[in-house]
Residue, then its C-alpha position, 0 to 999 in steps of 0.5 A: d500500500r505504501l511503496p507505490t505512493r512513496d510513503s514511509l514504511v515506518s511512520p505513521r502507524s497503520y491506520c484506517p484509510s477511511c476515518k484515519c484512526t490509528l489501529p491498535n496492535f490487536e487489530l494488526v494480527p494477520i488473518l485473525s484481526y480481519l476475522w474478529l473485526r468481520g472485515r470492517c473498521r472497528t471505529c467507522g465501519a468501513s470495509i477492510p479490503l478482502r485483498i489484505v486477508l488474501v495476501e496474509t493467507v497466501t503468505a502464511l501458506l507459502f511460509t508453511a510450505v517452505y518450512s515443511r520442506f526445509g525446517l527452521t534453517l537458514e534456507f527457510l529464513v532466506l527463502s521466506a524472505a524471497v517469498a515475501l518479496l515476490i508477493v509484494v512485487a506481484v500484488i503491486d504489479v497486478e494493482h498498479g502495473l509497476i515493478l518498483n526500483r525501490i524493491v528490485l534494486p536493493s534486492l539485487a544488491v542483497l542477492l549479489v552479496l549472498a551469491p557465493f554462499w548459496p551452497q553453504m546455506d544447507v547445513s547438511r553439506p560439508f563446507l565447499g571452500s573457495s572453489g565452491m563459492v566461486a562456482s556458486m557466484a559464477n552460476t548465479l551471475a550467469a543465471g541472473g545475467g542471462a535472464f536479464l539479457i533475454f528479457l531485455g531482448i524481448g523488451l527491445a524487440y517489443p517495447r509495449g509487451m515488456g516493461k523495464g521492471d520485468v527485465k530487472l525482475a528477470g535478473l533478480v529471479g536468476l540471481l535467486v534460483g540460479f541455473p538451470e532452475v531459472l529456465v523453469a522459473l521464467w517459463g512459469a512466470v510467462v505462462s502464469g502472466g499469460v493466464v492473468a492477462v487473459s483473465l483480465l481481458v475476459l473481465r474487460k479490466 
């Protein structure tokens, strides 16, 4: 809600957009507060957007899926952060048609720092040493750079069909998942994006 309008993420505290009343902590519990309030502001009775509880629910389910796969490990923390990041990107893109530099560029920087250490995230693996870190960095850079260049080519060939944000996001996904997983990720992104686009056309939105 705040990133597209360039509002601060820290101040002011969460408030009702209708009556501007500051929300107490017990109204900020994901999912449960929405259910307890029956989807309405306690002060003015205005409807709370259903999108809020849907995003909270999807996020919780995906966090649970990551935990069931990796347990409470460093991988779980990193991948949960990635899940949260991609949900924010997706929701803002659907609602505003924007993939914000304020999200993508800092994330690219963080992933570049983490790139040499991906093999070490799995505590069950032995330490791979400098050779493993170099290989991890090379794989990550190749996947991120390759995805960026492919989408850049599409964007240059058909500017109306591919925004600059999509190009940068492709590079981010490459840095996150590496090669060959980036091929699966980008193919899935293209297919799912097509499904969303067709759905919007059918609904005339």
